[in-house]
C-alpha positions as CSV (number, residue, x, y, z in Angstrom):
1,X,-0.1,-0.3,0.1
2,X,1.4,3.2,-1.1
3,X,1.4,6.3,0.7
4,X,0.1,8.1,-2.2
5,X,-3.0,5.7,-2.3
6,X,-3.7,5.3,1.3
7,X,-3.6,9.2,2.3
8,X,-2.5,8.9,5.8
9,X,-3.8,11.2,8.3
10,X,-0.8,12.8,9.8
11,X,-1.5,15.6,12.6
12,X,1.9,18.0,12.4
13,X,1.9,20.3,15.9
14,X,3.8,23.8,15.1
15,X,3.2,26.1,12.6
16,X,7.0,27.8,12.3
17,X,9.2,26.5,9.3
18,X,9.9,23.3,10.9
19,X,6.1,22.4,10.8
20,X,5.1,24.0,7.6
21,X,8.1,22.0,6.3
22,X,6.8,18.8,7.4
23,X,3.2,19.3,6.4
24,X,3.9,20.9,2.9
25,X,6.0,17.6,2.4
26,X,3.7,15.0,3.5
27,X,0.9,16.9,1.7
28,X,3.1,16.4,-1.7
29,X,3.3,12.7,-0.9
30,X,-0.1,12.0,-0.8
31,X,-1.0,12.2,2.9
32,X,-3.6,14.5,4.5
33,X,-1.6,16.5,7.2
34,X,-3.8,18.8,9.5
35,X,-1.2,21.5,11.2
36,X,-2.0,22.6,14.5
37,X,-0.1,25.8,16.0
38,X,-1.3,27.7,19.1
39,X,-0.8,31.3,17.5
40,X,-3.3,33.1,15.4
41,X,-1.1,33.3,12.4
42,X,1.1,30.7,10.8
43,X,4.8,31.6,10.8
44,X,6.1,31.3,14.1
45,X,9.0,34.0,14.9
46,X,8.8,34.7,11.2
47,X,4.9,35.4,11.4
48,X,4.0,38.6,10.0
49,X,3.1,41.7,12.6
50,X,2.0,45.2,11.4
51,X,3.7,48.4,12.0
52,X,1.2,51.1,11.3
53,X,-0.5,49.6,7.9
54,X,3.2,47.7,7.1
55,X,3.4,44.0,7.1
56,X,6.8,43.5,8.7
57,X,8.5,40.4,9.9
58,X,9.9,40.0,13.5
59,X,11.6,36.7,13.0
60,X,14.3,35.6,10.7
61,X,13.2,36.8,7.7
62,X,16.6,36.6,5.4
63,X,17.6,33.7,2.5
64,X,20.3,32.6,2.2
65,X,21.4,32.1,-1.3
66,X,22.5,28.3,-0.5
67,X,19.3,27.8,0.8
68,X,18.1,25.3,-1.5
69,X,15.8,23.1,0.0
70,X,13.8,26.4,1.2
71,X,13.9,28.2,-2.1
72,X,12.4,24.8,-3.7
73,X,9.5,24.3,-0.9
74,X,9.0,28.7,-1.6
75,X,8.7,27.9,-5.4
76,X,6.1,25.2,-5.0
77,X,4.1,27.3,-3.2
78,X,4.3,30.4,-5.8
79,X,7.8,32.2,-5.1
80,X,9.6,32.1,-7.7
81,X,13.8,33.8,-8.0
82,X,11.8,37.2,-9.3
83,X,10.2,37.2,-5.8
84,X,14.0,37.7,-3.8
85,X,15.6,41.1,-3.6
86,X,19.0,41.0,-2.5
87,X,19.5,41.7,1.5
88,X,23.5,42.5,1.8
89,X,23.8,45.3,3.6
90,X,26.5,46.8,5.3
91,X,27.6,46.1,8.9
92,X,30.2,47.8,11.3
93,X,30.4,45.8,15.3
94,X,31.5,48.4,17.9
95,X,35.1,47.9,19.6
96,X,36.8,49.8,21.8
97,X,34.0,52.2,21.5
98,X,34.6,52.8,18.0
99,X,32.9,51.5,15.3
100,X,34.3,49.5,12.3
101,X,32.5,48.8,9.3
102,X,32.4,46.1,6.7
103,X,31.4,46.6,3.1
104,X,29.1,43.8,2.5
105,X,29.9,44.0,-1.8
106,X,33.0,42.7,-1.3
107,X,32.9,39.5,1.2
108,X,36.5,38.7,0.8
109,X,38.1,42.0,1.9
110,X,35.7,42.0,4.5
111,X,36.8,39.2,5.9
112,X,40.2,39.5,5.6
113,X,39.5,43.0,7.7
114,X,37.9,40.9,10.6
115,X,40.8,38.4,11.0
116,X,43.9,40.4,10.6
117,X,45.6,40.5,13.5
118,X,44.1,37.2,14.8
119,X,47.1,34.7,16.0
120,X,48.1,32.1,13.7
121,X,46.7,29.2,15.6
122,X,43.4,30.5,15.4
123,X,43.6,31.3,11.9
124,X,44.6,28.0,11.0
125,X,41.3,26.8,13.1
126,X,38.9,28.6,11.5
127,X,39.8,28.5,8.0
128,X,40.2,24.8,8.4
129,X,36.5,24.7,9.7
130,X,35.6,27.3,6.7
131,X,37.0,24.7,4.4
132,X,35.0,21.9,5.3
133,X,31.8,23.9,5.2
134,X,32.6,25.2,1.6
135,X,33.7,21.8,0.7
136,X,30.5,19.8,1.5
137,X,27.5,21.7,2.2
138,X,26.4,18.9,5.0
139,X,29.0,20.6,7.5
140,X,26.9,23.6,7.5
141,X,24.4,21.3,9.4
142,X,24.3,19.9,12.6
143,X,26.0,16.2,12.4
144,X,28.1,17.8,9.0
145,X,30.7,14.8,9.0
146,X,34.0,16.8,8.6
147,X,33.2,19.2,11.5
148,X,32.0,16.2,13.9
149,X,35.5,14.5,13.2
150,X,37.5,17.7,13.8
151,X,35.1,18.3,17.2
152,X,35.9,14.6,18.4
153,X,39.5,15.0,17.9
154,X,40.0,18.1,20.2
155,X,37.3,17.0,22.9
156,X,34.5,19.0,21.6
157,X,35.5,22.5,23.8
158,X,33.6,25.5,23.9
159,X,34.2,28.5,21.4
160,X,35.9,30.2,24.2
161,X,38.2,27.4,25.5
162,X,39.6,26.8,21.6
163,X,39.8,30.1,20.1
164,X,41.6,33.4,21.1
165,X,39.7,36.5,22.4
166,X,40.4,38.5,19.1
167,X,38.7,35.8,16.9
168,X,35.9,35.5,19.4
169,X,35.1,38.9,19.7
170,X,35.5,39.8,16.2
171,X,33.7,36.9,14.2
172,X,32.4,34.0,16.6
173,X,30.4,36.0,19.3
174,X,28.6,37.7,16.9
175,X,27.3,34.5,15.1
176,X,26.7,32.8,17.8
177,X,24.6,35.3,19.5
178,X,22.4,36.0,16.1
179,X,21.8,32.8,15.7
180,X,21.6,31.0,19.2
181,X,21.7,33.5,21.5
182,X,24.1,32.3,23.0
183,X,27.8,33.3,24.6
184,X,30.9,31.6,23.5
185,X,31.2,29.9,26.4
186,X,28.1,28.3,26.0
187,X,28.7,27.4,22.5
188,X,30.5,24.0,21.3
189,X,32.9,23.5,18.5
190,X,31.0,20.6,17.1
191,X,27.8,23.3,16.2
192,X,30.2,26.0,15.1
193,X,29.6,24.5,11.1
194,X,26.2,25.7,11.4
195,X,27.3,29.5,12.4
196,X,30.2,29.3,9.5
197,X,27.7,28.3,7.3
198,X,25.4,31.6,7.7
199,X,28.7,33.8,7.3
200,X,29.9,31.9,4.2
201,X,26.5,32.7,2.5
202,X,24.7,35.9,0.9
203,X,21.5,37.0,1.7
204,X,18.2,37.9,0.2
205,X,14.5,38.8,1.1
206,X,11.5,38.4,-0.4
207,X,10.5,41.3,-1.6
208,X,6.6,41.0,-0.2
209,X,7.7,39.1,2.6
210,X,6.3,35.9,3.8
211,X,2.5,36.4,3.9
212,X,2.1,35.2,0.2
213,X,3.8,32.1,1.1
214,X,1.6,31.5,4.3
215,X,-1.4,32.1,2.5
216,X,-0.5,29.8,-0.6
217,X,0.3,27.2,2.0
218,X,-3.1,27.4,4.2
219,X,-5.4,27.5,1.0
220,X,-3.7,24.0,0.3
221,X,-3.3,22.0,3.7
222,X,-5.6,21.9,6.4
223,X,-4.7,24.2,9.6
224,X,-6.2,24.8,12.9
225,X,-4.7,28.3,14.4
226,X,-4.9,29.2,17.7
227,X,-5.3,25.9,18.8
228,X,-3.1,24.2,21.5
229,X,-2.2,20.8,21.9
230,X,-2.8,19.8,25.5
231,X,-2.1,16.1,25.3
232,X,-0.9,13.5,23.1
233,X,-2.8,9.9,22.5
234,X,-1.3,6.9,23.0
235,X,-2.8,3.6,22.5
236,X,-1.2,0.4,23.4
237,X,2.1,2.1,23.1
238,X,1.6,3.9,19.9
239,X,0.7,7.5,19.3
240,X,-2.8,7.6,17.9
241,X,-3.5,11.6,17.9
242,X,-3.8,14.5,19.8
243,X,-6.1,16.4,22.6
244,X,-6.8,20.1,21.4
245,X,-8.1,23.3,23.1
246,X,-9.7,25.2,20.4
247,X,-10.0,29.1,21.0
248,X,-13.4,28.9,22.6
249,X,-12.5,26.6,25.0
250,X,-13.7,23.2,23.8
251,X,-11.5,20.2,24.1
252,X,-11.3,17.6,21.3
253,X,-9.7,14.7,20.4
254,X,-8.0,14.6,17.0
255,X,-7.2,10.7,15.9
256,X,-4.5,10.1,13.3
257,X,-2.2,7.9,11.7
258,X,0.9,9.6,13.1
259,X,1.9,12.6,14.6
260,X,5.0,15.2,14.5
261,X,5.9,17.0,16.7
262,X,7.4,20.5,15.1
263,X,7.7,22.7,18.4
264,X,10.8,23.5,20.7
265,X,12.6,20.9,22.3
266,X,11.1,22.0,25.7
267,X,7.5,22.2,24.6
268,X,7.7,18.8,23.1
269,X,9.2,17.5,26.2
270,X,6.0,18.7,28.0
271,X,3.9,16.7,26.0
272,X,6.3,13.7,26.5
273,X,6.7,13.3,29.6
274,X,3.7,11.4,30.7
275,X,4.8,8.9,28.4
276,X,8.2,8.5,28.1
277,X,9.8,10.4,30.9
278,X,13.6,9.6,29.4
279,X,12.8,10.9,26.2
280,X,11.7,14.0,27.9
281,X,14.7,14.5,29.6
282,X,16.9,14.4,26.5
283,X,14.8,16.9,24.9
284,X,15.1,19.2,28.1
285,X,18.8,18.9,28.0
286,X,18.4,21.2,24.5
287,X,18.9,24.8,25.6
288,X,17.2,27.7,24.5
289,X,17.5,31.5,24.9
290,X,15.4,34.3,25.2
291,X,15.2,36.7,22.4
292,X,13.6,40.1,22.2
293,X,13.1,42.6,18.7
294,X,11.9,46.1,18.6
295,X,11.2,47.8,15.2
296,X,10.9,51.3,15.3
297,X,9.5,53.6,12.5
298,X,11.2,57.0,12.6
299,X,10.2,60.0,10.7
300,X,13.7,60.7,8.7
301,X,16.4,57.9,7.9
302,X,18.6,57.1,10.8
303,X,21.2,55.0,9.3
304,X,23.1,56.3,6.4
305,X,24.5,54.9,3.1
306,X,27.4,53.3,4.7
307,X,26.5,52.5,8.1
308,X,23.4,50.4,7.9
309,X,23.7,48.1,10.9
310,X,26.0,47.4,14.2
311,X,26.6,44.6,16.7
312,X,27.2,45.6,19.8
313,X,30.0,43.7,22.6
314,X,29.3,41.5,25.0
315,X,28.6,44.1,28.1
316,X,25.1,45.4,25.9
317,X,22.0,44.0,26.6
318,X,21.4,45.5,22.8
319,X,23.3,42.7,20.6
320,X,22.4,44.7,17.0
321,X,20.7,47.0,15.2
322,X,20.1,47.8,11.6
323,X,18.0,49.0,9.0
324,X,14.5,46.8,8.2
325,X,15.6,46.7,4.2
326,X,18.1,48.1,1.9
327,X,15.9,50.9,1.4
328,X,14.0,51.1,4.7
329,X,16.7,53.2,6.4
330,X,13.8,54.9,8.7
331,X,13.2,51.5,10.0
332,X,14.9,50.4,12.5
333,X,15.1,46.6,13.7
334,X,16.8,46.0,17.8
335,X,17.4,42.8,18.7
336,X,18.0,41.8,22.5
337,X,20.0,38.3,23.1
338,X,23.0,37.4,24.9
339,X,23.8,37.1,28.7
340,X,23.0,40.7,29.0
341,X,19.7,40.7,27.4
342,X,18.3,38.0,29.6
343,X,17.0,40.2,32.3
344,X,15.0,43.1,30.5
345,X,12.6,45.8,30.9
346,X,8.9,44.1,31.3
347,X,7.0,47.6,29.8
348,X,7.6,47.6,25.9
349,X,8.3,51.5,25.7
350,X,11.0,51.0,27.9
351,X,12.6,48.3,26.2
352,X,12.5,50.9,23.0
353,X,13.9,53.7,25.2
354,X,16.9,51.1,26.3
355,X,17.3,50.2,22.6
356,X,17.8,54.0,21.5
357,X,20.0,54.6,24.3
358,X,22.4,52.4,23.6
359,X,22.5,53.0,19.9
360,X,22.5,56.5,20.0
361,X,26.3,56.5,21.5
362,X,27.1,55.7,18.0
363,X,24.0,57.2,15.6
364,X,22.3,60.7,16.2
365,X,18.9,59.9,17.5
366,X,18.3,63.8,18.6
367,X,16.7,64.8,15.3
368,X,14.7,61.6,14.3
369,X,11.4,61.4,15.6
370,X,10.0,57.8,16.8
371,X,6.3,57.6,15.0
372,X,5.6,53.9,16.0
373,X,7.1,50.4,17.4
374,X,6.2,46.8,17.3
375,X,7.9,44.5,20.1
376,X,8.0,40.7,20.2
377,X,9.5,38.7,22.8
378,X,10.4,35.0,22.8
379,X,11.7,32.9,26.0
380,X,12.2,30.0,24.1
381,X,13.4,31.9,20.9
382,X,17.1,30.7,20.1
383,X,18.1,27.2,20.1
384,X,21.7,26.8,21.7
385,X,21.5,22.9,21.0
386,X,23.0,21.1,24.2
387,X,26.4,20.1,25.0
388,X,27.4,17.0,23.1
389,X,24.7,17.7,20.9
390,X,25.0,15.0,18.3
391,X,24.9,12.4,21.5
392,X,21.7,14.0,22.7
393,X,20.5,13.6,19.3
394,X,21.3,9.8,18.9
395,X,19.9,9.3,22.6
396,X,16.4,11.2,21.3
397,X,16.0,9.4,18.2
398,X,16.5,6.2,19.6
399,X,14.0,6.9,22.4
400,X,11.5,8.3,19.5
401,X,11.9,5.0,17.3
402,X,10.5,3.1,20.5
403,X,7.0,5.5,20.7
404,X,5.7,4.2,17.2
405,X,3.3,7.0,15.0
406,X,5.6,9.6,16.3
407,X,8.4,11.9,14.8
408,X,10.2,14.9,16.0
409,X,11.7,17.5,14.2
410,X,12.8,21.2,15.1
411,X,15.3,24.0,15.3
412,X,17.4,21.1,17.4
413,X,17.3,18.6,14.7
414,X,19.7,20.1,11.9
415,X,20.4,23.7,12.9
416,X,18.5,26.7,14.0
417,X,18.5,28.5,10.5
418,X,15.6,28.2,8.3
419,X,17.1,26.2,6.1
420,X,18.4,23.9,8.5
421,X,14.5,23.6,9.8
422,X,13.6,22.5,6.5
423,X,15.8,20.4,5.7
424,X,15.5,18.5,9.0
425,X,11.3,18.4,8.2
426,X,11.7,17.0,4.9
427,X,14.1,14.3,6.1
428,X,12.6,13.2,9.0
429,X,8.8,13.2,7.2
430,X,10.2,11.5,4.2
431,X,11.4,8.5,7.1
432,X,7.8,8.7,8.4
433,X,6.4,8.3,4.9
434,X,8.4,4.8,4.1
435,X,7.1,3.8,7.3
436,X,3.3,4.6,6.4
437,X,3.7,3.3,3.3
438,X,4.6,-0.2,4.1
439,X,2.4,-3.0,3.4
440,X,0.6,-4.0,6.7
């Protein structure tokens, strides 16, 4: 019995990129997915928000030119190459109170400038890892073979233990703070390929944002928004569905041939604790750090044509600030992540004022008048994996295999980028489809 003919019913929990890609992969294979998400709109952290009359994305919106899986997924939903616009903007780092700007149009020269003065040992190590990522795209994701072997030979140290101060501050900390919300002493060598994959890529953004994709998806795949899955249904040791709480407060049981949990690891752990405490414990070992974002609109440009983004040092709760788009120099996106950002004002206006205080040290914010803001805070916003993450993943997969009808995917499976989430979702639902298509 093929999956195409069986039309297996599969419930996908989670409406971020992992869940969307999982449900779409199941849909195009002939299954009947139902995607359930507790938010009112699809997209997870990339869901559309509104700044006045303008639709914006508060979460990740940049699409790497090497994001082959995401671009194929987007193309099937109607976004061809003409839908993208280049998003390579100059970035400046604050170092010893001064701004040092890199030119995004000359990537090699910019990288040379950042690596100048780095001790030979560190230079050799980072160039070796960059070579691995460029030689084999698999090394840009978790469990990349060459990166794994290199990390194993060195004992998988933290980035702080393995690299010197200059390289950490100039290159590594901005990368892991941006993607994982982690400090170098909280990040391990075995996961660095995911960050180098980002650094070695160029980026575009969808001209019209993600809304057209999300609407095209919802027109073809059954979805239930603002609905919270409160429990898994397990019969005779097999996952057979979920219990869901609708917006009106009514609870229902939804039966299925399989369930895909595409939510952050701590959320999956809560749903599994009653059924497999060891699996829940393994998932709980995956670390997440908070991230907060403020997008502010001003009555005139804040950035000039040269300086359009800043990264801040470790003692600043504001990790970076930049123009929202290439031509949107009057829209500023402030991001709070890293250790100094784990305790922030609870009031959104105070948070915006704090952002302006840090940016105002380097740019003139006296003249521009702030017109509007929109704020988002995510407690489990950025996945920072687990120490010895490959072993943790292996243990999670082993325990999951012992619970038939369940598939797990998410930002902890192959990496935290949009591309990694899509890749993991497709790989894991392909495996599920093979199982559902077996005779009997």
